[in-house]
matplotlib code that plots the C-alpha trace (Angstrom):
import matplotlib.pyplot as plt

x = [57.5, 60.2, 61.6, 65.0, 63.8, 62.3, 64.0, 62.9, 65.7, 65.0, 68.6, 68.4, 65.2, 66.8, 70.0, 68.1, 65.8, 68.6, 71.3, 69.3, 67.5, 63.8, 60.9, 57.4, 54.0, 50.5, 50.2, 53.6, 57.1, 59.9, 63.3, 66.0, 69.7, 72.2, 73.0, 75.9, 73.6, 72.6, 68.9, 66.5, 65.0, 61.8, 60.5, 56.9, 55.6, 52.1, 51.7, 49.6, 47.9, 46.2, 44.4, 44.5, 46.6, 44.1, 44.0, 47.7, 48.3, 45.7, 47.6, 51.0, 49.5, 48.3, 51.7, 53.4, 51.1, 51.9, 55.7, 55.3, 53.7, 56.7, 59.6, 61.3, 61.5, 63.5, 66.7, 69.2, 70.7, 68.9, 66.9, 63.6, 61.4, 57.9, 55.8, 52.0, 50.5, 47.0, 45.7, 46.0, 43.3, 40.3, 41.8, 41.3, 44.1, 44.6, 45.2, 47.7, 49.4, 49.8, 51.1, 53.7, 54.8, 55.2, 57.1, 59.6, 59.9, 60.9, 64.0, 65.2]
y = [54.8, 57.5, 59.3, 57.9, 54.4, 55.3, 55.0, 58.1, 58.9, 57.6, 56.6, 54.3, 52.8, 52.0, 50.6, 48.3, 47.1, 46.5, 45.0, 43.5, 40.2, 39.7, 37.8, 37.6, 36.4, 37.0, 40.4, 41.8, 42.1, 42.7, 43.8, 43.8, 44.6, 44.9, 48.4, 50.0, 51.4, 50.1, 49.9, 48.9, 51.1, 50.5, 52.0, 51.5, 51.7, 51.7, 52.1, 55.0, 52.3, 51.0, 54.2, 57.9, 59.5, 58.9, 55.2, 54.9, 56.8, 54.6, 51.4, 53.0, 53.7, 50.1, 48.7, 51.1, 49.9, 46.3, 47.1, 49.0, 45.9, 43.7, 46.1, 44.5, 41.3, 42.8, 44.3, 43.0, 46.1, 45.9, 48.0, 46.9, 48.1, 46.8, 47.0, 46.4, 44.2, 44.5, 41.4, 43.1, 45.7, 45.3, 42.6, 42.5, 43.9, 40.7, 38.9, 41.6, 41.3, 37.6, 37.6, 40.3, 38.7, 35.3, 36.8, 38.5, 35.3, 33.5, 35.6, 34.0]
z = [1.3, 1.7, -1.2, -0.4, -1.3, -4.8, -8.2, -10.1, -12.5, -16.1, -16.6, -13.5, -14.8, -18.1, -16.5, -14.2, -16.9, -19.5, -17.3, -14.3, -14.0, -14.7, -13.1, -14.5, -13.7, -14.9, -13.1, -12.7, -14.3, -11.8, -12.8, -10.2, -9.9, -7.0, -6.0, -3.9, -1.3, 2.1, 1.4, -1.4, -3.9, -5.8, -9.0, -10.1, -13.7, -15.0, -18.7, -20.2, -22.3, -19.2, -18.2, -17.5, -14.7, -12.0, -12.8, -12.9, -9.7, -8.0, -8.9, -8.0, -4.5, -4.2, -5.1, -2.7, 0.0, -0.7, -0.6, 2.7, 4.2, 3.3, 3.2, 6.2, 4.3, 1.4, 2.9, 0.4, -1.2, -4.6, -6.9, -8.2, -11.0, -10.8, -13.9, -13.8, -16.5, -18.1, -16.4, -12.9, -13.7, -11.5, -9.4, -5.7, -3.5, -1.7, -5.0, -6.1, -2.8, -2.9, -6.6, -6.0, -2.8, -4.4, -7.3, -5.1, -3.0, -6.3, -6.4, -3.2]

ax = plt.figure().add_subplot(projection="3d")
ax.plot(x, y, z, "-o")
ax.set_aspect("equal")
plt.show()
């Protein structure tokens, strides 16, 4: 995932979470909001409560990999914040992929 497609600014995170729409399932929470750009941006959040930095970065890489596999399906000019839940820990990659994909498909 290129840096252009990443939401890094804390102000952007707060804006998307507070004013955007939300979808939830057992493993993820996804906040999304339209943007004025010609591409989608993704922000990934893994809480410090779930583990140390090595653990958090591992799950961020997993989520980025899932998004890279399906990025052609989501060209709709929106910002997404993906938050990992505690139940997703130690789950298989295929399960996480299926759950995140189904959650993003609920949006329409």
